[in-house]
N, C-alpha and C positions, 0 to 999 in steps of 0.2 A: 272083558278088559286089552283084548289084544285091539278091537273097534278105539279104542278110546288111547291107546300107545301109538295105534297107526294115524289118529289124528290131532294128536299132540307132535309127531315127528313133522306130518305134513304143513302144521301152522309154524313150526320152528324153520323149518326149509324156506315158509315164504317170507315169514320176517328177516329172513338172512338174505332172499332174494331183495327183498325191498333198502336194505340198510347198503349192499352192494351198488343198488341202482342210483340209490341218495348219494352215495359216497364219490358215482363216475361224475354223477350231476352236478356235483361241488368244484369235483375237480376241471372240469368243462369249464364252467364257471368264470372260477380262478383263470386259467388259464387264458378264455377271452378278456378280464379284467385285467389282467397283467399288458396282455398280447396292447390292449387300446390304451394302457397309462404310461407304459414306455415311450413312447411315441408325442404324449402328449409334455411327457417331462424335457423330453429332449426338446420337445419345441419351445417350451419354456424360457429356458437353460440359455438358447442359441437367444431370444429375446433379450435375455438380462444382458449377455453377454455383448450384444449390439449394441445396448442401451450405454453399457459401461465404458464400451467403445467409445461412442457419439460424446459423451460426458470427458474423457478422458481429451478427446479430439480438440471441445470444443474449447477447452482448461488450458490446453498448450497455445492456441490461437490468440486466446485471451491473453495469454502470458507473455506469447512474442511480441501481440501489439502497446502492450504497455510499456515492456522493455524497450520499444522502438519509439514511442512519444517518448518516452524518460531520457532519450540519447537525443531527441531536439530538443528538449529542452535545457536552459541555464544550469547552472545547481551550483549556487555562491555560497562562498563557507568564511563565515569571518571569524578571527582570532586575535585576542587582545594582545598586545606589545607591551613590555615594560621597556623605556630609552631610558639611557642615564644620558642626565641633564646636564646638571653641575655638579662635580664632585661625587656625592654618594647620592644624590636626588637622584629619582627615578619618572620620568613621565610616564604619561599614557599613548599609547598605541592604537596602531590598529592593522593590520594586513587581509586581504580579501583574494578571496582566491576560486577561480570558476574550473569547477571540479564538473562541469557538465559538459554535453556534445556541442551545445552551442552557442554562438556568440549572443551575450547578455548585453541589453540594450538600455539606455538611459538609467545608467547604472548612478547611485546616490549612497549613499550611508548618513546617517547620524548616531555619533559616539555622545554618550552621556554620562558625568561623574560627582556627585553632590549635587549642588545647584545651579551647575553648569553644562554647556553640551555646544560639539563641535560639528563640522560638514564635512565632506568632498565629494569629488567624484573626478572619473578620468576623463584628460584632456578631451577626448572625441565620446564622451560620455559611453564607452563600449569597452567590455571588457572581454577579452576571446579565449576562447579554449585552453586550460591551464596556465595563463596568465594571471598575474598578482597584481595585486594594486594596494600599495603601501604608505600610511598617513603618520604623523608625528602630529603632538600638542604640548602644551602646557599644563594640563592638567593633571594632577597628581597619578601615578598608577595606585591602581588599586583590583583588588581581584571583585568589587563590587560595582565595575563599570558596564555599563546596559551602551546594548548597541543593535542598532536594525540596517538590516542591506536590502535596498528596492531594487528590481531592476524589471524589463519586459522582455519576454522572450517573442521568436519571430511571430507568433502568433498574434503577438500585441496582449498578449495575456500577462497580467502583470504580479511579482510575486516579492516576497520577503524573509527574511531570515534573521534569527538573533542569535548570540552568542552562545546559546544552549544545543545550538544547531536546529531549532524547530523550523519549518518553515509553512507560509499561508501562501496563497493564493486571493488574495484582493477582489474586491466584487469590482467586477468591470462595470465600466460608467466611459461614458462619452467622454471623449480628449479632445477638444478641439487646437488648435496649433495656438502652442505659448501655453495653455493653460493645461501646468504640471502638478503633481502632488506635493502639496507643501510638506515641508520636513516634520511640522506636526500631526499630519496625517499619515505619513510615514511610520514616526515613531509611535501612535497610537495603535499601529500592525498591534505590537505585540503589549504594550504601556499604558492601558487606557487610562489607571489610577493614577496617574502621572500630571499633574498640572505645567503643561508643556511651557505654558504662559509665562509665569515664573523662572522658568530657566534661562541664564543669562548666558548669552550667544560668544563663545570664544573663538578664537582663530586657530587653524591647523595648518598643515604643511607636509607638502608631498615629500615624500622621504625616494 
């Protein structure tokens, strides 16, 4: 019996030693894994931060360039006016403001009411920043008036606006000397469904 008890005690002691060695080995592996993982995550975090910083820098540069480009472009704002003509009768007028940062060239507008239309432009064809162009007509005053304002920028690109404040950059084309866009071309930038040929031309006057 004593021999068996001694053998059992020796077996238990060996198993305890094995468990201790296994625990120590696992702790060593964990320490090694942690030591290897922490620098890796720090490195990954550094790369991510650098990437985010680079993207933010690109966005700032792009926004700055876009704002600088807009500052060099004309921005025409057409506004409809109701003009007292005779007694209580009101006629249609228009005011155009250059709210942009550069001179607008080859400025021209078309104002249409019902089956009539009128047009006009500045004396020199130019509208400088913060300048306003005003025209009147004998067309009846209505909130259903349609208008398109046209100009070219310093880079010779052509733009058009309507009374709703929408802007379009017109397709580039070769402009020969004396070859200007027609009133119909300008008007159809926004009102393609209008049969411009059926509109009757009326006079407009500078105010």
